[in-house]
VOVEX-860201 format. One record per residue (C-alpha): residue in one letter; z, x, y. Coordinates in steps of 0.1 Angstrom, whole numbers, padded with zeros to 4 digits, always signed. Layout:
residues N
AZXY
...
This chain:
residues 444
X+0149-0046+0246
X+0151-0035+0210
X+0124-0015+0192
X+0114-0048+0175
X+0109-0065+0208
X+0088-0037+0221
X+0067-0037+0188
X+0062-0075+0191
X+0050-0072+0226
X+0025-0046+0219
X+0011-0066+0191
X+0009-0096+0216
X-0009-0075+0240
X-0034-0062+0215
X-0042-0097+0205
X-0044-0112+0240
X-0069-0085+0251
X-0094-0099+0226
X-0100-0136+0239
X-0127-0143+0212
X-0130-0136+0176
X-0111-0106+0166
X-0134-0074+0163
X-0131-0047+0138
X-0118-0025+0166
X-0090-0049+0175
X-0080-0052+0138
X-0080-0015+0134
X-0057-0012+0166
X-0032-0039+0150
X-0031-0021+0116
X-0024+0011+0132
X+0003-0004+0153
X+0021-0021+0123
X+0019+0014+0105
X+0031+0032+0135
X+0061+0010+0139
X+0070+0008+0103
X+0063+0041+0088
X+0058+0070+0112
X+0082+0092+0131
X+0080+0117+0161
X+0100+0146+0174
X+0122+0130+0199
X+0127+0096+0180
X+0165+0104+0175
X+0187+0110+0144
X+0211+0090+0123
X+0241+0105+0103
X+0236+0097+0068
X+0240+0114+0035
X+0263+0140+0051
X+0236+0150+0074
X+0219+0142+0108
X+0185+0129+0096
X+0155+0121+0119
X+0147+0084+0120
X+0119+0075+0095
X+0103+0053+0122
X+0111+0030+0150
X+0115+0002+0126
X+0141+0025+0109
X+0160+0028+0142
X+0160-0009+0147
X+0169-0016+0110
X+0198+0007+0112
X+0214-0008+0142
X+0207-0045+0133
X+0205-0051+0096
X+0240-0067+0091
X+0232-0091+0120
X+0199-0099+0106
X+0211-0105+0071
X+0245-0120+0080
X+0258-0120+0043
X+0287-0145+0037
X+0308-0154+0008
X+0311-0191+0000
X+0347-0199-0011
X+0338-0234-0024
X+0312-0220-0046
X+0335-0191-0057
X+0361-0218-0069
X+0334-0236-0088
X+0322-0205-0105
X+0359-0196-0113
X+0363-0229-0130
X+0332-0224-0151
X+0343-0189-0162
X+0377-0204-0171
X+0359-0228-0192
X+0340-0202-0211
X+0372-0182-0215
X+0389-0212-0232
X+0361-0221-0253
X+0355-0184-0267
X+0393-0177-0268
X+0385-0149-0242
X+0360-0131-0266
X+0331-0138-0241
X+0346-0111-0217
X+0358-0084-0242
X+0326-0077-0261
X+0310-0045-0246
X+0290-0027-0275
X+0294-0014-0309
X+0312+0021-0312
X+0299+0027-0348
X+0335+0034-0358
X+0339+0066-0338
X+0373+0078-0330
X+0387+0070-0295
X+0383+0106-0285
X+0345+0106-0293
X+0337+0073-0277
X+0354+0085-0245
X+0335+0119-0247
X+0301+0102-0251
X+0306+0076-0225
X+0320+0100-0198
X+0292+0125-0203
X+0265+0099-0201
X+0278+0070-0179
X+0265+0091-0148
X+0232+0092-0165
X+0229+0053-0167
X+0202+0045-0143
X+0193+0007-0146
X+0206+0004-0181
X+0186+0033-0194
X+0214+0045-0217
X+0222+0026-0249
X+0255+0035-0264
X+0245+0028-0299
X+0217+0053-0298
X+0238+0079-0281
X+0266+0075-0307
X+0240+0079-0335
X+0229+0112-0319
X+0266+0122-0319
X+0271+0113-0354
X+0240+0134-0364
X+0250+0165-0343
X+0283+0164-0324
X+0276+0198-0309
X+0251+0180-0285
X+0282+0167-0266
X+0301+0201-0264
X+0313+0202-0228
X+0311+0242-0225
X+0275+0241-0240
X+0263+0215-0215
X+0279+0233-0187
X+0260+0265-0196
X+0226+0246-0203
X+0226+0211-0189
X+0188+0208-0193
X+0191+0211-0230
X+0217+0184-0231
X+0193+0162-0212
X+0165+0169-0237
X+0187+0164-0267
X+0198+0130-0256
X+0160+0120-0250
X+0162+0116-0212
X+0134+0139-0202
X+0108+0111-0201
X+0131+0089-0179
X+0131+0088-0141
X+0148+0109-0117
X+0151+0141-0138
X+0157+0161-0108
X+0192+0147-0106
X+0202+0145-0144
X+0209+0182-0152
X+0229+0185-0121
X+0250+0155-0130
X+0256+0168-0163
X+0269+0202-0154
X+0291+0189-0126
X+0309+0164-0148
X+0313+0191-0175
X+0326+0215-0147
X+0349+0187-0136
X+0365+0186-0171
X+0367+0222-0174
X+0386+0227-0141
X+0411+0200-0152
X+0413+0217-0187
X+0413+0183-0202
X+0390+0163-0225
X+0376+0130-0214
X+0402+0113-0236
X+0428+0134-0219
X+0417+0132-0183
X+0435+0100-0175
X+0467+0120-0182
X+0459+0143-0153
X+0462+0112-0130
X+0494+0100-0145
X+0474+0073-0164
X+0465+0056-0130
X+0427+0044-0133
X+0425+0041-0094
X+0434+0078-0090
X+0409+0088-0116
X+0382+0067-0101
X+0387+0082-0068
X+0386+0118-0084
X+0353+0109-0101
X+0338+0096-0069
X+0347+0126-0049
X+0334+0151-0075
X+0303+0158-0054
X+0272+0160-0075
X+0285+0145-0107
X+0268+0113-0103
X+0298+0091-0103
X+0297+0067-0076
X+0319+0037-0075
X+0297+0015-0098
X+0295+0042-0125
X+0332+0050-0121
X+0341+0015-0125
X+0319+0009-0156
X+0334+0041-0173
X+0368+0029-0167
X+0361-0006-0177
X+0349+0005-0211
X+0378+0028-0217
X+0402-0001-0213
X+0381-0029-0227
X+0374-0010-0260
X+0411+0002-0263
X+0404+0037-0257
X+0432+0040-0231
X+0462+0019-0229
X+0494+0019-0208
X+0475+0024-0176
X+0482+0013-0140
X+0458+0002-0113
X+0433-0016-0136
X+0432-0047-0114
X+0417-0025-0087
X+0385-0018-0108
X+0356-0042-0098
X+0324-0058-0113
X+0299-0032-0115
X+0273-0042-0088
X+0237-0041-0100
X+0206-0061-0099
X+0220-0088-0126
X+0254-0093-0111
X+0238-0095-0076
X+0212-0120-0089
X+0239-0142-0104
X+0259-0141-0072
X+0228-0149-0051
X+0215-0177-0074
X+0249-0194-0078
X+0254-0191-0039
X+0287-0173-0040
X+0270-0148-0018
X+0244-0159+0007
X+0221-0142+0035
X+0207-0159+0066
X+0172-0148+0056
X+0154-0140+0024
X+0163-0102+0014
X+0136-0078+0026
X+0113-0059+0005
X+0125-0022-0005
X+0097-0008+0018
X+0114-0023+0047
X+0150-0014+0036
X+0146+0021+0049
X+0174+0043+0033
X+0187+0014+0012
X+0208-0001+0040
X+0203-0037+0028
X+0210-0027-0008
X+0243-0010+0000
X+0254-0039+0022
X+0245-0064-0006
X+0261-0042-0032
X+0294-0041-0013
X+0295-0078-0005
X+0287-0087-0042
X+0316-0067-0054
X+0339-0086-0028
X+0324-0120-0040
X+0330-0114-0077
X+0366-0103-0067
X+0370-0135-0048
X+0359-0155-0079
X+0384-0135-0100
X+0413-0142-0074
X+0406-0181-0076
X+0405-0181-0113
X+0439-0162-0116
X+0455-0184-0089
X+0440-0217-0104
X+0447-0208-0142
X+0476-0184-0144
X+0481-0171-0178
X+0445-0181-0189
X+0424-0154-0172
X+0415-0118-0173
X+0434-0088-0162
X+0407-0073-0139
X+0375-0084-0120
X+0357-0057-0140
X+0362-0075-0173
X+0338-0101-0159
X+0310-0075-0159
X+0297-0078-0196
X+0295-0115-0193
X+0280-0117-0159
X+0257-0087-0162
X+0247-0088-0199
X+0249-0125-0209
X+0242-0146-0178
X+0221-0120-0159
X+0201-0106-0188
X+0199-0132-0214
X+0204-0168-0197
X+0191-0163-0162
X+0156-0152-0172
X+0123-0170-0177
X+0126-0169-0215
X+0119-0205-0225
X+0082-0206-0232
X+0059-0236-0237
X+0030-0229-0261
X-0001-0250-0268
X-0024-0243-0298
X-0062-0248-0301
X-0056-0281-0319
X-0035-0294-0288
X-0001-0290-0303
X+0028-0282-0279
X+0060-0268-0287
X+0088-0246-0271
X+0104-0213-0282
X+0125-0186-0270
X+0105-0154-0258
X+0067-0148-0257
X+0062-0133-0293
X+0048-0164-0309
X+0012-0158-0322
X+0003-0189-0343
X+0011-0226-0343
X+0041-0235-0366
X+0031-0273-0363
X-0003-0266-0378
X+0013-0246-0404
X+0038-0274-0413
X+0009-0299-0415
X-0008-0279-0441
X-0037-0267-0419
X-0047-0233-0409
X-0023-0220-0382
X-0044-0218-0350
X-0037-0193-0321
X-0013-0203-0295
X-0013-0196-0257
X+0017-0198-0234
X+0014-0225-0209
X+0045-0217-0187
X+0077-0197-0189
X+0108-0212-0172
X+0145-0206-0168
X+0165-0223-0197
X+0186-0241-0170
X+0155-0259-0156
X+0143-0274-0188
X+0159-0302-0210
X+0152-0281-0240
X+0167-0251-0225
X+0192-0248-0254
X+0165-0235-0275
X+0164-0202-0256
X+0203-0202-0251
X+0210-0206-0288
X+0187-0178-0297
X+0203-0152-0272
X+0221-0121-0284
X+0253-0138-0272
X+0248-0165-0298
X+0239-0138-0324
X+0274-0124-0319
X+0288-0156-0329
X+0309-0158-0297
X+0296-0190-0282
X+0284-0212-0311
X+0288-0242-0311
X+0304-0247-0276
X+0280-0234-0251
X+0243-0246-0252
X+0236-0241-0216
X+0243-0216-0188
X+0279-0224-0176
X+0265-0221-0140
X+0238-0247-0145
X+0255-0275-0127
X+0264-0251-0097
X+0228-0238-0093
X+0216-0275-0095
X+0236-0282-0062
X+0229-0248-0043
X+0193-0249-0054
X+0190-0211-0051
X+0175-0202-0086
X+0145-0185-0071
X+0164-0158-0052
X+0159-0122-0064
X+0182-0092-0061
X+0174-0064-0038
X+0157-0034-0052
X+0160+0002-0034
X+0137+0032-0031
X+0154+0063-0042
X+0170+0081-0013
X+0172+0116-0027
X+0144+0115-0055
X+0112+0135-0054
X+0093+0105-0038
X+0124+0092-0020
X+0132+0085+0016
X+0142+0120+0025
X+0106+0134+0015
X+0085+0105+0027
X+0082+0112+0064
X+0049+0113+0082
X+0041+0120+0119
X+0022+0094+0138
X-0009+0113+0139
X-0008+0126+0103
X-0015+0094+0082
X-0002+0092+0046
X+0033+0090+0039
X+0057+0068+0020
X+0058+0068-0019
X+0081+0044-0038
């Protein structure tokens, strides 16, 4: 019998003992039992090896989840949908002459050495898209000494302050990350631009070195993103192993994989409060990377000579264009006080343009609804106002999400990506334990 079976039986017994209307006493007992099972621990509950340590189980539910999360979720990659997505991506490639996959960000005409320096010292600080290269590069132009490796190594907290990160989350990690990556460069006696030469210009070897540099903040995702940028921006050339670098898995690339159906789960993904120690998030993250690599493999096999050189080059288009620009509730239907109805991209319209065009005083407007562009016949209104269009990459060939037809068939547009509570943060899982008789506990 599993922990979940025992919990279910206890709830049944509590309910069965109250034949009539539930009393406040029985209600309290049920709530207490739910809290005990989900969120409390005790001395002999057992331990799990994680984060390089033997940590006490968070709760009986944690023990159950640790042993059964893969069976419960049963994530699967759908090859048929992967093939359809690959064909759609190839179509975008042909319509944009490849440009849809090679636009990353503006480097403000900085040298290759300076771009590499800025990116390597800040990629490990990029939590949930919190770092904008344009802003960082302008800080560098104003004062290059901010990015001096030796100075950062001596006073990492000042670096965090100078690049305006002190008001962001997880500051307990940031100074340590800054110091560790600078020490890594000092130990290798190399600048960020030169570091690839220390690994015989093999990006796979460099990635492994970054990942195993403990405390530098370079997990697989951030290492892949950094290396991707260096190749796509033309900072490094004549490298090997680039096809080993994967799509950086984040909430946007996961969202698109779930909504298209290249990746599916047997049950809806659980809340982060139930995903103790981020087991679901790590599982989905890993499978998401595999799913996008499968898409890339189909693309290469079906359209040789008309594809990209590595899965990671999908990242900008999937993450920024589809995930952040197309696959959001951006098409708004407005209604004014005079009864006029119109649709626009975004929620920033204040007065009625129809009133204004008819020569009457423009009345105030309210939003009736917000929808995904792919669910409305006028979705092109939002698509054509996207940043992707402003870069003049898509016009006039792409006026709807390239995955619209796929999502029409799979019918999974409502699916959301997983979120994770910090494992090591000040309010994370490692500090959220509470004993059964103590009360209090978890903070997200």
